[in-house]
N, C-alpha and C positions, 0 to 999 in steps of 0.2 A: 670528550666528556667520560665515555664509557671506558675509554683505556685508563682514566685515572682511577676510576671506580674498581677496575680489574686489579691495579696496582694496590690500592687499599686493601681490597678483599685478600689478597695474598699476604700482604704486610701484616694484616690483622690475625690471620691464620697463624703465620709464623710466631706472633707474639703469644697466642692462645695454645699452641701446640703442646706445651708442657702440661695442660690440662689433662688429668687422668680420664680413661674411658671415652665414650662417643662424644663427639663434638659437632654441633650444627648451628649455624647462624645465617642471618641475613645481611650481607654487606649493603644491600639496596635499602634496607630499611633503615639501618644504622646511619648511613650516608644521607639520607632523607630527613632524618630527626635532626642530625648536626648540620645540614643545610640551612634549615629553618633557624637554628639556634645561631648559627653564623650570621644571619641577617642582623642579629643585634649585638654582634661583637665587634670592638674596635681595639686599636692599638696592637699591643704585644699578644693578646688573647686571640685577635682576629688573624694574626700572622701565623701562630701555632696551629690553630685549627686548618687554616688554607694549607700549610706544609704538610700536616699528616693525612688530610684527605684529598689532597690535590684540588682544592677550590682556587679558583681565580677570583679577583675583586670585583666589586661594582654590580649593578643590577642586571647587566648582560649575563652574568653568571647565573643568576637565578632564573633568568629565561630560558637559558641553555639547559639547566638542571630539570626544569619544568618539561623540556622537550623529550627527555628520557623516558618519560611515562607514556608518551603517544605509541611507540612501536610495542611496548608491552601490552597495553591495552588492545592495540589492533591484533595482536596475537589471539585474542579470544573472538575469533570470527565464527565459531559454532559452538554447540553444546559440549563439544569435546574437550575444550580447554576454557577455563574460567580463572582470569587473573583481576584481582581487586586490590587498590590501594587507597588508603584514605589517610588524612592528616587532621588533626584536632588541636586546638589550644584550650587549655584550662587555667585562665588568669584568676588571680585574687580578685574578688568583687570590688570595684571602684579604685583598684589600684592604677596610677596614672601611666600606664604603657603609652608610649608614643604612637601617635595615629599613623605615622609614617611606617613604623614597625608592623602593626597590624595590617595595614593596607597592603604591604608588600607580600606579607604573607598569604592573604587573601587572594591577591593578584594570581600569584605563581604557584602556590600549593593548595589552592582550593580549601584553606582550612575551614574546619567548623569551630567557631568560638563559643565555648560554654562557661562563664564566669561561675566559680566556687568560692566558698568561703572556707579558707584553710586556716583563718584566725580563729574563728569561732568553732568550727566543726571539721577538722581536717579528716576524720575518718568518714565522715559523710562524702567529703570531696574524693577520697580514695575510692569509695563505693560507685561514685559517679564515673570516674575514670575507667575503672575495671569493667564496669558494664558496658561502656562504649567499646572498649578493646574486645570484650567477649562477642559483642554483635557484629563486629568487622572481621573476626577471625573465626566465625561459625561455631562459636563457643568452644573453640579448641584452646584458648588462652583465656581463662577467667580471673586470673590473679597476677596480672603484670607488676602492679604495685604492691609490694608485701606490707604485711601490717606494720604499724608503726614507723614507717618510711617517712612519710609526709609529717609536717610540722606545722605549728602556728606560724613559723617564719617562711614557709613555702609561699612563693608569689606566683609561680608559673609551672606548668607541666606541658611540655610539648610532645606530642604522640604521633608516631607512625605505625599504621598496621597494614600488613599485605597477606593476601591469600591467594593460593594457587591450587587449582585442582586440574589434573590433566590425564587423559587416558593414552596409553601406548599406541603408537601407530601399528605396532606389531604386538599385541597383547600375548601374555604367556597363558598356555593352557593350564587351569588349575589341575586337571588329571595328571599333568607332567610333574606336579611339585612332589619332591621327594625328601624326605628326612635323610641329610648327609652330612659329614663332618664339617665344621668350620674351625679353621686352625687359629687359635688365639694367638700363639707363639709357634716356633719351629716344632715343639714337641708337645703341644697341649692343645686339644680339640674339644668341641661341644658339638652336640647333634642339633641342627637348625633346619627349618624347611627351605629348601633351595629350589627355586624356580628355574624352570628349563626351556629353552627354545633354541631352534636353529633357524637361521634366515639371513638375509641380506642386510649388513649393518656397516657403517663407517667404522673402520678398524685400524690401527697402526700400532707398531711394538719397536722397542729399542731393546738393548741388553739389560736395561734396568726397569722398563715398565711397559705394560699393555694398556693400550687406550681404546675405550669404546664408546661409540654414541648410540644412545637410546632414544629415538625421537618420539615426541608426542603427537597426536593427531593434529594435522593442519601444518606439521614441520615447522612452526615458528618457535616452539620450546623443545629443548633436549636435555636430557641427563648425560654428563660426560662422566664416565668412571675411570679413574687412573688406578691400575692394579700393579702393585710391585711385583717383579719376577719372583723373587724369594718370599716366602711366608714371614719371614721376619724383617722384610724389607721396608716396612713402612716408615720407620725413623730416619733411614737414610733418603728415603723418596721425600719427606717432609723438608730435610735440609736442603734438597736441591730445587724445591718447589718455588719458582721465581717466574716473573711474567714472561721473561725471554725464554726460559726452558719450557714452559708450558705450551708457548707458540710453537716451540720446535717439535714438541711431542705431537702435537696436534696437526701439524701441517702436512705430515706424510699420509695423513687418513684417506682411505679410499673405501669404496663399496665392494664388500667380499662375504662370502658365505662364513658365517661364524657359528660355532656352537657356544650358547649362552648359558651359564649357570649363575644365577644371582639370589643372594638370601633375601627373604621376605623379611622386613624389618621395620621398626618404629624407633624414633629418636625423639626425645622431649629434652631440650636443653635450656637452662635458664641462668643468668649471670648479672651480676653488676659490674660494669665496664669501666668504673673510673680508674682503677689502678691500671688496667690495661691500657686503655688511651693515654694515661700519664707516662706509663713506659714508652709509648709510641712517640710522645713529644708534646702532648696536649696537658700541660702543667699548669698554667696561670689561671686557666678556666675553673679549675678545682680549687684555687686558693683564695680565700674570702679576702686577702689583703692585696693580691694583685689582679684579680679578675676584673676585666673592664667589659661589661654588656651595657655601656651607656647608649648603644644603638636602641636598646629596649625602652628605657625609661629617662635617659639623659643624664643619669648619675654615674659617675665613674665609681668603681672599687666599692660598690653597693650590692650588686647582685651577682652570684657565683654558682657554679653548677654542684649540687650536693650530690646526686646519684645519677646513673645512667643505668635503666633497667633494660634488659633485652631477654627475650624469651622466643624460641623457635621450636617448631616440632614438624615431623614429617613421618608418612606412613607410605611405605612401598610395597605393593602388591601385584597380583597377577594383571591386574586390569590398569594399573597407572599409580599415580602418586598424588598425595595431597599434602601440601606444606603451608605452613604459616608462621608468621612472625610479627612481633611488634617491639617497638623501642620508644621508651619514655625518657626525656631529659627532664630533671627535676631542677628547677631554678629556685634558689633560697636568697633571702636577705641576711644581710649580715647580723642583724639584731633586731629585736622588737622595736616598732616604733615608739618614740619616747611617749611615757605615760604621764600626765599631769593631772594629779588628783589632790587638789588644795583642801585636804581634809584636817588641816593643822594650821596654828598660827603662821602667818606669813606678813612679809614687808611688801608694800606695793606703792608705785608712784605714777603720777601722770606727768607726761613731759611733751614738749612741742617738737615735733619730728625734725624740722629744718635746721633749728638752732640746738637742739638737744636740751634746752631749759627745762628744768623741773619745776613744774608748776604746782604740783602737789606730791605730798611723800607721807607715807603713813605705814602703820601696821595692823593687822587684824589678830586680836587675840581670842575674841569671843563674838561670833556673829549674832548672839542673841541680846547683847547688851544694848 
């Protein structure tokens, strides 16, 4: 299961690599949100999600996916590392979601279910969702759902939030941090605070890349850094970033004395991912005429994915790292439920249901006569 998530993570990175500037996301959060969504997908929609994310079919998949969280939470054995993951559903009040769908998500994803009223007040629903995300991410992500994203047609928002805070096993000395050049290109530099440490670290190198592992206390989590040998080598390294190559770069690593200089940095990345996922092959899910989420409410081609919001941020400093992310999948109905407002003249009839015999037939022109 973890191997499949690695594969998705790198494929997703390849799809996003054309994005300008810094890039940071949580493949775990995205996969978790879509694993919950996948529970309600059927037909071609289900097959496309399975292919892109590497999911298998059946309840056994959800049991296995649920098992991925155990080693993650086991990693927080002390105050040195904190890892939190939470899932929540925000369904439209009284919308007839299948009990089997809700029960599966409660069993394997421990979802909190909070009904809201998109139809009458989608802005209040947005506030409720964003408040929950803010609480789960230590208020690092306060507006996952942007203004006017939800509508009266929204029927469900599935959300995952993850939070990580870890102290380095070998912290950098703040007194050793110096302002040094960071090369944006081979001939353009900017001054940044560079953290410095010399110590025993897992390290490997090839002709194209240097690989360094910075462990967090407890050694259950690590940061792995892939540094191109050339200042302008990032684009070429990204082209070669595959699961097979990653394993080849990491495999020769061994502990040795390394002089490390690393910039102190922060990244805050947010994106709506529907186009990215469609490029990867999840197409029907976003098409209101083709999407099949009948596993959610029993109706084919009624619900579809309107938006996939993702936000992730990280701060790396001398003491360690703090990172958090959240993913929301917005499920929309094709159109408003029919509105029947008999406020003008109409024809009516009374018939016998078994035979269809019309027993009475009339029209109403003026109710007050």
